[in-house]
CHARMM-style PDB file with segment names, atoms N, HN, CA, C and O in Angstrom:
ATOM      1  N   MET     1      31.718 -30.574 -63.100  1.00  0.00      PROA
ATOM      2  CA  MET     1      30.369 -30.829 -62.670  1.00  0.00      PROA
ATOM      3  C   MET     1      29.916 -29.681 -61.762  1.00  0.00      PROA
ATOM      4  O   MET     1      30.689 -29.130 -60.979  1.00  0.00      PROA
ATOM      5  N   SER     2      28.684 -29.360 -61.895  1.00  0.00      PROA
ATOM      6  HN  SER     2      28.055 -29.808 -62.531  1.00  0.00      PROA
ATOM      7  CA  SER     2      28.121 -28.296 -61.065  1.00  0.00      PROA
ATOM      8  C   SER     2      26.694 -28.666 -60.688  1.00  0.00      PROA
ATOM      9  O   SER     2      26.054 -29.506 -61.321  1.00  0.00      PROA
ATOM     10  N   SER     3      26.228 -28.019 -59.656  1.00  0.00      PROA
ATOM     11  HN  SER     3      26.747 -27.337 -59.142  1.00  0.00      PROA
ATOM     12  CA  SER     3      24.844 -28.273 -59.252  1.00  0.00      PROA
ATOM     13  C   SER     3      24.104 -26.936 -59.196  1.00  0.00      PROA
ATOM     14  O   SER     3      24.677 -25.910 -58.830  1.00  0.00      PROA
ATOM     15  N   ILE     4      22.871 -26.966 -59.550  1.00  0.00      PROA
ATOM     16  HN  ILE     4      22.406 -27.799 -59.847  1.00  0.00      PROA
ATOM     17  CA  ILE     4      22.030 -25.777 -59.555  1.00  0.00      PROA
ATOM     18  C   ILE     4      20.911 -25.988 -58.543  1.00  0.00      PROA
ATOM     19  O   ILE     4      20.224 -27.009 -58.553  1.00  0.00      PROA
ATOM     20  N   VAL     5      20.745 -24.991 -57.663  1.00  0.00      PROA
ATOM     21  HN  VAL     5      21.304 -24.162 -57.654  1.00  0.00      PROA
ATOM     22  CA  VAL     5      19.694 -25.059 -56.648  1.00  0.00      PROA
ATOM     23  C   VAL     5      18.687 -23.950 -56.945  1.00  0.00      PROA
ATOM     24  O   VAL     5      19.051 -22.784 -57.102  1.00  0.00      PROA
ATOM     25  N   VAL     6      17.443 -24.329 -57.016  1.00  0.00      PROA
ATOM     26  HN  VAL     6      17.148 -25.275 -56.888  1.00  0.00      PROA
ATOM     27  CA  VAL     6      16.376 -23.357 -57.290  1.00  0.00      PROA
ATOM     28  C   VAL     6      15.368 -23.431 -56.154  1.00  0.00      PROA
ATOM     29  O   VAL     6      14.866 -24.506 -55.824  1.00  0.00      PROA
ATOM     30  N   ASN     7      15.073 -22.267 -55.551  1.00  0.00      PROA
ATOM     31  HN  ASN     7      15.481 -21.394 -55.819  1.00  0.00      PROA
ATOM     32  CA  ASN     7      14.049 -22.177 -54.504  1.00  0.00      PROA
ATOM     33  C   ASN     7      12.893 -21.352 -55.047  1.00  0.00      PROA
ATOM     34  O   ASN     7      13.082 -20.203 -55.447  1.00  0.00      PROA
ATOM     35  N   LEU     8      11.738 -21.912 -55.063  1.00  0.00      PROA
ATOM     36  HN  LEU     8      11.585 -22.846 -54.739  1.00  0.00      PROA
ATOM     37  CA  LEU     8      10.553 -21.208 -55.534  1.00  0.00      PROA
ATOM     38  C   LEU     8       9.686 -20.850 -54.340  1.00  0.00      PROA
ATOM     39  O   LEU     8       9.292 -21.713 -53.555  1.00  0.00      PROA
ATOM     40  N   ILE     9       9.393 -19.552 -54.217  1.00  0.00      PROA
ATOM     41  HN  ILE     9       9.712 -18.851 -54.855  1.00  0.00      PROA
ATOM     42  CA  ILE     9       8.541 -19.073 -53.131  1.00  0.00      PROA
ATOM     43  C   ILE     9       7.398 -18.279 -53.746  1.00  0.00      PROA
ATOM     44  O   ILE     9       7.625 -17.375 -54.550  1.00  0.00      PROA
ATOM     45  N   GLU    10       6.195 -18.612 -53.374  1.00  0.00      PROA
ATOM     46  HN  GLU    10       6.011 -19.346 -52.721  1.00  0.00      PROA
ATOM     47  CA  GLU    10       5.038 -17.898 -53.897  1.00  0.00      PROA
ATOM     48  C   GLU    10       4.921 -16.548 -53.189  1.00  0.00      PROA
ATOM     49  O   GLU    10       4.914 -16.493 -51.959  1.00  0.00      PROA
ATOM     50  N   PRO    11       4.830 -15.460 -53.959  1.00  0.00      PROA
ATOM     51  CA  PRO    11       4.746 -14.136 -53.318  1.00  0.00      PROA
ATOM     52  C   PRO    11       3.394 -13.942 -52.632  1.00  0.00      PROA
ATOM     53  O   PRO    11       2.399 -14.573 -52.988  1.00  0.00      PROA
ATOM     54  N   LEU    12       3.389 -13.055 -51.642  1.00  0.00      PROA
ATOM     55  HN  LEU    12       4.197 -12.543 -51.353  1.00  0.00      PROA
ATOM     56  CA  LEU    12       2.156 -12.744 -50.943  1.00  0.00      PROA
ATOM     57  C   LEU    12       1.239 -11.952 -51.866  1.00  0.00      PROA
ATOM     58  O   LEU    12       1.725 -11.213 -52.722  1.00  0.00      PROA
ATOM     59  N   PRO    13      -0.048 -12.087 -51.715  1.00  0.00      PROA
ATOM     60  CA  PRO    13      -0.953 -11.295 -52.553  1.00  0.00      PROA
ATOM     61  C   PRO    13      -0.772  -9.806 -52.230  1.00  0.00      PROA
ATOM     62  O   PRO    13      -0.544  -9.450 -51.074  1.00  0.00      PROA
ATOM     63  N   PRO    14      -0.872  -8.934 -53.244  1.00  0.00      PROA
ATOM     64  CA  PRO    14      -0.630  -7.512 -53.003  1.00  0.00      PROA
ATOM     65  C   PRO    14      -1.691  -6.847 -52.145  1.00  0.00      PROA
ATOM     66  O   PRO    14      -1.405  -5.850 -51.483  1.00  0.00      PROA
ATOM     67  N   PHE    15      -2.883  -7.361 -52.139  1.00  0.00      PROA
ATOM     68  HN  PHE    15      -3.116  -8.171 -52.678  1.00  0.00      PROA
ATOM     69  CA  PHE    15      -3.965  -6.754 -51.366  1.00  0.00      PROA
ATOM     70  C   PHE    15      -4.859  -7.850 -50.823  1.00  0.00      PROA
ATOM     71  O   PHE    15      -5.308  -8.731 -51.556  1.00  0.00      PROA
ATOM     72  N   THR    16      -5.104  -7.780 -49.556  1.00  0.00      PROA
ATOM     73  HN  THR    16      -4.739  -7.064 -48.961  1.00  0.00      PROA
ATOM     74  CA  THR    16      -6.044  -8.720 -48.964  1.00  0.00      PROA
ATOM     75  C   THR    16      -7.298  -7.948 -48.587  1.00  0.00      PROA
ATOM     76  O   THR    16      -7.225  -6.908 -47.934  1.00  0.00      PROA
ATOM     77  N   GLN    17      -8.399  -8.445 -48.986  1.00  0.00      PROA
ATOM     78  HN  GLN    17      -8.458  -9.290 -49.517  1.00  0.00      PROA
ATOM     79  CA  GLN    17      -9.653  -7.755 -48.703  1.00  0.00      PROA
ATOM     80  C   GLN    17      -9.976  -7.850 -47.229  1.00  0.00      PROA
ATOM     81  O   GLN    17      -9.822  -8.905 -46.615  1.00  0.00      PROA
ATOM     82  N   PRO    18     -10.433  -6.721 -46.652  1.00  0.00      PROA
ATOM     83  CA  PRO    18     -10.772  -6.765 -45.228  1.00  0.00      PROA
ATOM     84  C   PRO    18     -12.014  -7.614 -44.989  1.00  0.00      PROA
ATOM     85  O   PRO    18     -12.924  -7.671 -45.817  1.00  0.00      PROA
ATOM     86  N   GLY    19     -12.022  -8.247 -43.873  1.00  0.00      PROA
ATOM     87  HN  GLY    19     -11.283  -8.200 -43.201  1.00  0.00      PROA
ATOM     88  CA  GLY    19     -13.186  -9.055 -43.508  1.00  0.00      PROA
ATOM     89  C   GLY    19     -14.295  -8.172 -42.978  1.00  0.00      PROA
ATOM     90  O   GLY    19     -14.214  -6.946 -43.060  1.00  0.00      PROA
ATOM     91  N   LEU    20     -15.294  -8.770 -42.453  1.00  0.00      PROA
ATOM     92  HN  LEU    20     -15.359  -9.766 -42.387  1.00  0.00      PROA
ATOM     93  CA  LEU    20     -16.415  -8.029 -41.908  1.00  0.00      PROA
ATOM     94  C   LEU    20     -16.242  -7.803 -40.412  1.00  0.00      PROA
ATOM     95  O   LEU    20     -17.213  -7.845 -39.656  1.00  0.00      PROA
ATOM     96  N   ASP    21     -15.020  -7.567 -39.992  1.00  0.00      PROA
ATOM     97  HN  ASP    21     -14.231  -7.533 -40.606  1.00  0.00      PROA
ATOM     98  CA  ASP    21     -14.747  -7.300 -38.588  1.00  0.00      PROA
ATOM     99  C   ASP    21     -14.989  -5.817 -38.324  1.00  0.00      PROA
ATOM    100  O   ASP    21     -14.146  -4.978 -38.642  1.00  0.00      PROA
ATOM    101  N   TRP    22     -16.144  -5.499 -37.743  1.00  0.00      PROA
ATOM    102  HN  TRP    22     -16.829  -6.181 -37.486  1.00  0.00      PROA
ATOM    103  CA  TRP    22     -16.510  -4.103 -37.530  1.00  0.00      PROA
ATOM    104  C   TRP    22     -15.606  -3.425 -36.523  1.00  0.00      PROA
ATOM    105  O   TRP    22     -15.376  -2.219 -36.619  1.00  0.00      PROA
ATOM    106  N   GLY    23     -15.093  -4.163 -35.567  1.00  0.00      PROA
ATOM    107  HN  GLY    23     -15.280  -5.142 -35.489  1.00  0.00      PROA
ATOM    108  CA  GLY    23     -14.179  -3.573 -34.587  1.00  0.00      PROA
ATOM    109  C   GLY    23     -12.908  -3.076 -35.241  1.00  0.00      PROA
ATOM    110  O   GLY    23     -12.439  -1.978 -34.939  1.00  0.00      PROA
ATOM    111  N   GLU    24     -12.348  -3.874 -36.133  1.00  0.00      PROA
ATOM    112  HN  GLU    24     -12.729  -4.765 -36.378  1.00  0.00      PROA
ATOM    113  CA  GLU    24     -11.119  -3.474 -36.837  1.00  0.00      PROA
ATOM    114  C   GLU    24     -11.394  -2.305 -37.776  1.00  0.00      PROA
ATOM    115  O   GLU    24     -10.580  -1.388 -37.885  1.00  0.00      PROA
ATOM    116  N   THR    25     -12.530  -2.336 -38.449  1.00  0.00      PROA
ATOM    117  HN  THR    25     -13.191  -3.081 -38.361  1.00  0.00      PROA
ATOM    118  CA  THR    25     -12.894  -1.247 -39.354  1.00  0.00      PROA
ATOM    119  C   THR    25     -13.076   0.053 -38.585  1.00  0.00      PROA
ATOM    120  O   THR    25     -12.615   1.106 -39.025  1.00  0.00      PROA
ATOM    121  N   PHE    26     -13.739  -0.014 -37.449  1.00  0.00      PROA
ATOM    122  HN  PHE    26     -14.114  -0.870 -37.091  1.00  0.00      PROA
ATOM    123  CA  PHE    26     -13.940   1.179 -36.617  1.00  0.00      PROA
ATOM    124  C   PHE    26     -12.618   1.705 -36.095  1.00  0.00      PROA
ATOM    125  O   PHE    26     -12.403   2.917 -36.061  1.00  0.00      PROA
ATOM    126  N   GLU    27     -11.731   0.810 -35.689  1.00  0.00      PROA
ATOM    127  HN  GLU    27     -11.906  -0.175 -35.718  1.00  0.00      PROA
ATOM    128  CA  GLU    27     -10.413   1.215 -35.193  1.00  0.00      PROA
ATOM    129  C   GLU    27      -9.604   1.911 -36.288  1.00  0.00      PROA
ATOM    130  O   GLU    27      -8.941   2.915 -36.027  1.00  0.00      PROA
ATOM    131  N   MET    28      -9.655   1.385 -37.500  1.00  0.00      PROA
ATOM    132  HN  MET    28     -10.193   0.569 -37.711  1.00  0.00      PROA
ATOM    133  CA  MET    28      -8.946   2.020 -38.606  1.00  0.00      PROA
ATOM    134  C   MET    28      -9.536   3.395 -38.920  1.00  0.00      PROA
ATOM    135  O   MET    28      -8.798   4.327 -39.239  1.00  0.00      PROA
ATOM    136  N   ALA    29     -10.849   3.524 -38.833  1.00  0.00      PROA
ATOM    137  HN  ALA    29     -11.449   2.767 -38.574  1.00  0.00      PROA
ATOM    138  CA  ALA    29     -11.497   4.816 -39.069  1.00  0.00      PROA
ATOM    139  C   ALA    29     -11.078   5.828 -38.014  1.00  0.00      PROA
ATOM    140  O   ALA    29     -10.818   6.989 -38.332  1.00  0.00      PROA
ATOM    141  N   LEU    30     -11.013   5.398 -36.765  1.00  0.00      PROA
ATOM    142  HN  LEU    30     -11.224   4.455 -36.506  1.00  0.00      PROA
ATOM    143  CA  LEU    30     -10.578   6.304 -35.701  1.00  0.00      PROA
ATOM    144  C   LEU    30      -9.118   6.708 -35.878  1.00  0.00      PROA
ATOM    145  O   LEU    30      -8.765   7.864 -35.644  1.00  0.00      PROA
ATOM    146  N   ARG    31      -8.276   5.779 -36.284  1.00  0.00      PROA
ATOM    147  HN  ARG    31      -8.562   4.840 -36.474  1.00  0.00      PROA
ATOM    148  CA  ARG    31      -6.869   6.120 -36.534  1.00  0.00      PROA
ATOM    149  C   ARG    31      -6.750   7.153 -37.650  1.00  0.00      PROA
ATOM    150  O   ARG    31      -5.958   8.090 -37.550  1.00  0.00      PROA
ATOM    151  N   GLY    32      -7.530   6.984 -38.702  1.00  0.00      PROA
ATOM    152  HN  GLY    32      -8.174   6.223 -38.782  1.00  0.00      PROA
ATOM    153  CA  GLY    32      -7.523   7.959 -39.794  1.00  0.00      PROA
ATOM    154  C   GLY    32      -8.019   9.316 -39.335  1.00  0.00      PROA
ATOM    155  O   GLY    32      -7.440  10.342 -39.690  1.00  0.00      PROA
ATOM    156  N   PHE    33      -9.088   9.330 -38.547  1.00  0.00      PROA
ATOM    157  HN  PHE    33      -9.558   8.496 -38.259  1.00  0.00      PROA
ATOM    158  CA  PHE    33      -9.643  10.575 -38.037  1.00  0.00      PROA
ATOM    159  C   PHE    33      -8.631  11.310 -37.165  1.00  0.00      PROA
ATOM    160  O   PHE    33      -8.416  12.511 -37.332  1.00  0.00      PROA
ATOM    161  N   PHE    34      -8.013  10.590 -36.239  1.00  0.00      PROA
ATOM    162  HN  PHE    34      -8.188   9.614 -36.103  1.00  0.00      PROA
ATOM    163  CA  PHE    34      -7.037  11.231 -35.357  1.00  0.00      PROA
ATOM    164  C   PHE    34      -5.778  11.626 -36.114  1.00  0.00      PROA
ATOM    165  O   PHE    34      -5.103  12.578 -35.723  1.00  0.00      PROA
ATOM    166  N   GLY    35      -5.449  10.920 -37.184  1.00  0.00      PROA
ATOM    167  HN  GLY    35      -5.998  10.147 -37.501  1.00  0.00      PROA
ATOM    168  CA  GLY    35      -4.334  11.325 -38.031  1.00  0.00      PROA
ATOM    169  C   GLY    35      -4.607  12.658 -38.706  1.00  0.00      PROA
ATOM    170  O   GLY    35      -3.718  13.503 -38.806  1.00  0.00      PROA
ATOM    171  N   ILE    36      -5.836  12.844 -39.168  1.00  0.00      PROA
ATOM    172  HN  ILE    36      -6.558  12.157 -39.086  1.00  0.00      PROA
ATOM    173  CA  ILE    36      -6.210  14.113 -39.789  1.00  0.00      PROA
ATOM    174  C   ILE    36      -6.209  15.230 -38.745  1.00  0.00      PROA
ATOM    175  O   ILE    36      -5.723  16.326 -39.023  1.00  0.00      PROA
ATOM    176  N   ILE    37      -6.736  14.974 -37.567  1.00  0.00      PROA
ATOM    177  HN  ILE    37      -7.130  14.083 -37.341  1.00  0.00      PROA
ATOM    178  CA  ILE    37      -6.742  15.977 -36.496  1.00  0.00      PROA
ATOM    179  C   ILE    37      -5.312  16.361 -36.130  1.00  0.00      PROA
ATOM    180  O   ILE    37      -5.014  17.541 -35.947  1.00  0.00      PROA
ATOM    181  N   ARG    38      -4.430  15.371 -36.023  1.00  0.00      PROA
ATOM    182  HN  ARG    38      -4.673  14.413 -36.171  1.00  0.00      PROA
ATOM    183  CA  ARG    38      -3.028  15.646 -35.690  1.00  0.00      PROA
ATOM    184  C   ARG    38      -2.397  16.521 -36.776  1.00  0.00      PROA
ATOM    185  O   ARG    38      -1.656  17.453 -36.465  1.00  0.00      PROA
ATOM    186  N   GLY    39      -2.684  16.231 -38.036  1.00  0.00      PROA
ATOM    187  HN  GLY    39      -3.287  15.473 -38.289  1.00  0.00      PROA
ATOM    188  CA  GLY    39      -2.142  17.039 -39.130  1.00  0.00      PROA
ATOM    189  C   GLY    39      -2.653  18.467 -39.099  1.00  0.00      PROA
ATOM    190  O   GLY    39      -1.897  19.403 -39.361  1.00  0.00      PROA
ATOM    191  N   LEU    40      -3.945  18.645 -38.778  1.00  0.00      PROA
ATOM    192  HN  LEU    40      -4.558  17.885 -38.565  1.00  0.00      PROA
ATOM    193  CA  LEU    40      -4.493  19.999 -38.681  1.00  0.00      PROA
ATOM    194  C   LEU    40      -3.868  20.780 -37.531  1.00  0.00      PROA
ATOM    195  O   LEU    40      -3.612  21.977 -37.662  1.00  0.00      PROA
ATOM    196  N   ILE    41      -3.623  20.117 -36.417  1.00  0.00      PROA
ATOM    197  HN  ILE    41      -3.831  19.145 -36.311  1.00  0.00      PROA
ATOM    198  CA  ILE    41      -2.976  20.787 -35.283  1.00  0.00      PROA
ATOM    199  C   ILE    41      -1.569  21.219 -35.660  1.00  0.00      PROA
ATOM    200  O   ILE    41      -1.158  22.334 -35.338  1.00  0.00      PROA
ATOM    201  N   ILE    42      -0.832  20.358 -36.334  1.00  0.00      PROA
ATOM    202  HN  ILE    42      -1.166  19.453 -36.596  1.00  0.00      PROA
ATOM    203  CA  ILE    42       0.514  20.711 -36.770  1.00  0.00      PROA
ATOM    204  C   ILE    42       0.473  21.886 -37.735  1.00  0.00      PROA
ATOM    205  O   ILE    42       1.311  22.784 -37.652  1.00  0.00      PROA
ATOM    206  N   LEU    43      -0.494  21.891 -38.651  1.00  0.00      PROA
ATOM    207  HN  LEU    43      -1.175  21.162 -38.718  1.00  0.00      PROA
ATOM    208  CA  LEU    43      -0.631  22.995 -39.600  1.00  0.00      PROA
ATOM    209  C   LEU    43      -0.919  24.303 -38.882  1.00  0.00      PROA
ATOM    210  O   LEU    43      -0.301  25.322 -39.188  1.00  0.00      PROA
ATOM    211  N   ILE    44      -1.843  24.291 -37.937  1.00  0.00      PROA
ATOM    212  HN  ILE    44      -2.345  23.463 -37.688  1.00  0.00      PROA
ATOM    213  CA  ILE    44      -2.197  25.511 -37.209  1.00  0.00      PROA
ATOM    214  C   ILE    44      -1.015  26.027 -36.399  1.00  0.00      PROA
ATOM    215  O   ILE    44      -0.731  27.225 -36.406  1.00  0.00      PROA
ATOM    216  N   VAL    45      -0.325  25.129 -35.701  1.00  0.00      PROA
ATOM    217  HN  VAL    45      -0.555  24.156 -35.695  1.00  0.00      PROA
ATOM    218  CA  VAL    45       0.820  25.546 -34.883  1.00  0.00      PROA
ATOM    219  C   VAL    45       1.935  26.101 -35.757  1.00  0.00      PROA
ATOM    220  O   VAL    45       2.619  27.043 -35.357  1.00  0.00      PROA
ATOM    221  N   SER    46       2.129  25.535 -36.936  1.00  0.00      PROA
ATOM    222  HN  SER    46       1.573  24.770 -37.261  1.00  0.00      PROA
ATOM    223  CA  SER    46       3.192  26.033 -37.802  1.00  0.00      PROA
ATOM    224  C   SER    46       2.808  27.354 -38.472  1.00  0.00      PROA
ATOM    225  O   SER    46       3.696  28.094 -38.896  1.00  0.00      PROA
ATOM    226  N   LEU    47       1.520  27.671 -38.582  1.00  0.00      PROA
ATOM    227  HN  LEU    47       0.799  27.070 -38.238  1.00  0.00      PROA
ATOM    228  CA  LEU    47       1.093  28.941 -39.169  1.00  0.00      PROA
ATOM    229  C   LEU    47       1.048  30.089 -38.159  1.00  0.00      PROA
ATOM    230  O   LEU    47       1.007  31.252 -38.562  1.00  0.00      PROA
ATOM    231  N   ILE    48       1.054  29.795 -36.874  1.00  0.00      PROA
ATOM    232  HN  ILE    48       1.087  28.851 -36.546  1.00  0.00      PROA
ATOM    233  CA  ILE    48       0.975  30.844 -35.854  1.00  0.00      PROA
ATOM    234  C   ILE    48       2.100  31.877 -35.994  1.00  0.00      PROA
ATOM    235  O   ILE    48       1.803  33.071 -35.947  1.00  0.00      PROA
ATOM    236  N   PRO    49       3.375  31.493 -36.164  1.00  0.00      PROA
ATOM    237  CA  PRO    49       4.410  32.526 -36.321  1.00  0.00      PROA
ATOM    238  C   PRO    49       4.189  33.404 -37.548  1.00  0.00      PROA
ATOM    239  O   PRO    49       4.455  34.605 -37.503  1.00  0.00      PROA
ATOM    240  N   LEU    50       3.710  32.826 -38.635  1.00  0.00      PROA
ATOM    241  HN  LEU    50       3.494  31.850 -38.672  1.00  0.00      PROA
ATOM    242  CA  LEU    50       3.435  33.629 -39.819  1.00  0.00      PROA
ATOM    243  C   LEU    50       2.305  34.620 -39.572  1.00  0.00      PROA
ATOM    244  O   LEU    50       2.351  35.750 -40.060  1.00  0.00      PROA
ATOM    245  N   ILE    51       1.307  34.211 -38.828  1.00  0.00      PROA
ATOM    246  HN  ILE    51       1.269  33.293 -38.431  1.00  0.00      PROA
ATOM    247  CA  ILE    51       0.195  35.098 -38.512  1.00  0.00      PROA
ATOM    248  C   ILE    51       0.658  36.214 -37.587  1.00  0.00      PROA
ATOM    249  O   ILE    51       0.271  37.369 -37.766  1.00  0.00      PROA
ATOM    250  N   ILE    52       1.483  35.879 -36.601  1.00  0.00      PROA
ATOM    251  HN  ILE    52       1.798  34.941 -36.456  1.00  0.00      PROA
ATOM    252  CA  ILE    52       1.971  36.882 -35.659  1.00  0.00      PROA
ATOM    253  C   ILE    52       2.781  37.957 -36.380  1.00  0.00      PROA
ATOM    254  O   ILE    52       2.704  39.132 -36.021  1.00  0.00      PROA
ATOM    255  N   ILE    53       3.539  37.574 -37.371  1.00  0.00      PROA
ATOM    256  HN  ILE    53       3.601  36.620 -37.663  1.00  0.00      PROA
ATOM    257  CA  ILE    53       4.345  38.541 -38.118  1.00  0.00      PROA
ATOM    258  C   ILE    53       3.528  39.187 -39.238  1.00  0.00      PROA
ATOM    259  O   ILE    53       3.655  40.388 -39.477  1.00  0.00      PROA
ATOM    260  N   GLY    54       2.704  38.418 -39.915  1.00  0.00      PROA
ATOM    261  HN  GLY    54       2.601  37.443 -39.721  1.00  0.00      PROA
ATOM    262  CA  GLY    54       2.010  38.895 -41.105  1.00  0.00      PROA
ATOM    263  C   GLY    54       0.888  39.872 -40.836  1.00  0.00      PROA
ATOM    264  O   GLY    54       0.741  40.843 -41.580  1.00  0.00      PROA
ATOM    265  N   VAL    55       0.094  39.658 -39.808  1.00  0.00      PROA
ATOM    266  HN  VAL    55       0.214  38.870 -39.204  1.00  0.00      PROA
ATOM    267  CA  VAL    55      -1.055  40.531 -39.550  1.00  0.00      PROA
ATOM    268  C   VAL    55      -0.608  41.948 -39.206  1.00  0.00      PROA
ATOM    269  O   VAL    55      -1.125  42.889 -39.806  1.00  0.00      PROA
ATOM    270  N   PRO    56       0.326  42.155 -38.271  1.00  0.00      PROA
ATOM    271  CA  PRO    56       0.768  43.536 -38.014  1.00  0.00      PROA
ATOM    272  C   PRO    56       1.453  44.167 -39.230  1.00  0.00      PROA
ATOM    273  O   PRO    56       1.289  45.361 -39.480  1.00  0.00      PROA
ATOM    274  N   ALA    57       2.213  43.380 -39.978  1.00  0.00      PROA
ATOM    275  HN  ALA    57       2.346  42.410 -39.774  1.00  0.00      PROA
ATOM    276  CA  ALA    57       2.864  43.917 -41.174  1.00  0.00      PROA
ATOM    277  C   ALA    57       1.823  44.355 -42.191  1.00  0.00      PROA
ATOM    278  O   ALA    57       2.005  45.383 -42.843  1.00  0.00      PROA
ATOM    279  N   TYR    58       0.752  43.616 -42.344  1.00  0.00      PROA
ATOM    280  HN  TYR    58       0.604  42.780 -41.815  1.00  0.00      PROA
ATOM    281  CA  TYR    58      -0.312  43.987 -43.277  1.00  0.00      PROA
ATOM    282  C   TYR    58      -0.975  45.291 -42.849  1.00  0.00      PROA
ATOM    283  O   TYR    58      -1.226  46.160 -43.685  1.00  0.00      PROA
ATOM    284  N   TYR    59      -1.262  45.438 -41.552  1.00  0.00      PROA
ATOM    285  HN  TYR    59      -1.058  44.733 -40.874  1.00  0.00      PROA
ATOM    286  CA  TYR    59      -1.911  46.665 -41.084  1.00  0.00      PROA
ATOM    287  C   TYR    59      -0.979  47.869 -41.211  1.00  0.00      PROA
ATOM    288  O   TYR    59      -1.439  48.967 -41.524  1.00  0.00      PROA
ATOM    289  N   LEU    60       0.305  47.687 -40.976  1.00  0.00      PROA
ATOM    290  HN  LEU    60       0.679  46.796 -40.721  1.00  0.00      PROA
ATOM    291  CA  LEU    60       1.252  48.794 -41.173  1.00  0.00      PROA
ATOM    292  C   LEU    60       1.308  49.178 -42.642  1.00  0.00      PROA
ATOM    293  O   LEU    60       1.316  50.365 -42.966  1.00  0.00      PROA
ATOM    294  N   TYR    61       1.348  48.212 -43.526  1.00  0.00      PROA
ATOM    295  HN  TYR    61       1.342  47.247 -43.263  1.00  0.00      PROA
ATOM    296  CA  TYR    61       1.358  48.481 -44.963  1.00  0.00      PROA
ATOM    297  C   TYR    61       0.091  49.221 -45.381  1.00  0.00      PROA
ATOM    298  O   TYR    61       0.149  50.186 -46.143  1.00  0.00      PROA
ATOM    299  N   ARG    62      -1.033  48.769 -44.886  1.00  0.00      PROA
ATOM    300  HN  ARG    62      -1.080  47.985 -44.267  1.00  0.00      PROA
ATOM    301  CA  ARG    62      -2.305  49.400 -45.233  1.00  0.00      PROA
ATOM    302  C   ARG    62      -2.386  50.833 -44.716  1.00  0.00      PROA
ATOM    303  O   ARG    62      -2.901  51.720 -45.397  1.00  0.00      PROA
ATOM    304  N   ARG    63      -1.876  51.049 -43.514  1.00  0.00      PROA
ATOM    305  HN  ARG    63      -1.458  50.328 -42.961  1.00  0.00      PROA
ATOM    306  CA  ARG    63      -1.877  52.394 -42.946  1.00  0.00      PROA
ATOM    307  C   ARG    63      -1.013  53.324 -43.787  1.00  0.00      PROA
ATOM    308  O   ARG    63      -1.400  54.464 -44.045  1.00  0.00      PROA
ATOM    309  N   ARG    64       0.163  52.846 -44.219  1.00  0.00      PROA
ATOM    310  HN  ARG    64       0.478  51.920 -44.009  1.00  0.00      PROA
ATOM    311  CA  ARG    64       1.039  53.665 -45.068  1.00  0.00      PROA
ATOM    312  C   ARG    64       0.378  53.989 -46.397  1.00  0.00      PROA
ATOM    313  O   ARG    64       0.473  55.115 -46.886  1.00  0.00      PROA
ATOM    314  N   GLU    65      -0.286  53.011 -46.978  1.00  0.00      PROA
ATOM    315  HN  GLU    65      -0.363  52.096 -46.582  1.00  0.00      PROA
ATOM    316  CA  GLU    65      -0.948  53.241 -48.267  1.00  0.00      PROA
ATOM    317  C   GLU    65      -2.073  54.262 -48.131  1.00  0.00      PROA
ATOM    318  O   GLU    65      -2.275  55.083 -49.026  1.00  0.00      PROA
ATOM    319  N   LEU    66      -2.801  54.219 -47.030  1.00  0.00      PROA
ATOM    320  HN  LEU    66      -2.637  53.552 -46.303  1.00  0.00      PROA
ATOM    321  CA  LEU    66      -3.883  55.193 -46.817  1.00  0.00      PROA
ATOM    322  C   LEU    66      -3.320  56.590 -46.602  1.00  0.00      PROA
ATOM    323  O   LEU    66      -3.918  57.567 -47.053  1.00  0.00      PROA
ATOM    324  N   LYS    67      -2.177  56.707 -45.918  1.00  0.00      PROA
ATOM    325  HN  LYS    67      -1.692  55.914 -45.551  1.00  0.00      PROA
ATOM    326  CA  LYS    67      -1.550  58.024 -45.705  1.00  0.00      PROA
ATOM    327  C   LYS    67      -1.011  58.577 -47.028  1.00  0.00      PROA
ATOM    328  O   LYS    67      -1.050  59.787 -47.249  1.00  0.00      PROA
ATOM    329  N   LYS    68      -0.506  57.700 -47.911  1.00  0.00      PROA
ATOM    330  HN  LYS    68      -0.474  56.717 -47.730  1.00  0.00      PROA
ATOM    331  CA  LYS    68       0.017  58.148 -49.202  1.00  0.00      PROA
ATOM    332  C   LYS    68      -1.106  58.699 -50.084  1.00  0.00      PROA
ATOM    333  O   LYS    68      -0.885  59.635 -50.852  1.00  0.00      PROA
ATOM    334  N   LYS    69      -2.289  58.133 -49.979  1.00  0.00      PROA
ATOM    335  HN  LYS    69      -2.468  57.372 -49.355  1.00  0.00      PROA
ATOM    336  CA  LYS    69      -3.415  58.571 -50.804  1.00  0.00      PROA
ATOM    337  C   LYS    69      -3.931  59.941 -50.379  1.00  0.00      PROA
ATOM    338  O   LYS    69      -4.466  60.686 -51.200  1.00  0.00      PROA
ATOM    339  N   LYS    70      -3.773  60.272 -49.113  1.00  0.00      PROA
ATOM    340  HN  LYS    70      -3.338  59.666 -48.446  1.00  0.00      PROA
ATOM    341  CA  LYS    70      -4.278  61.570 -48.612  1.00  0.00      PROA
ATOM    342  C   LYS    70      -3.343  62.646 -48.987  1.00  0.00      PROA
ATOM    343  OT1 LYS    70      -3.579  63.810 -48.664  1.00  0.00      PROA
TER     344      LYS     70
END
């Protein structure tokens, strides 16, 4: 003899529509805005070393090319 136990649980809906709570909507918009600003700051800070090395290297390369043409 054996017994079988079955538990049925209804899954949560995959998406719940937001209500008309303007405070929550505004807060989410601000979080998104500051997330984008944070990403841009990280991008700029990570590009600074490349700019520091790349700009002088470009001008040295250009100067050499101009001297070769003369």
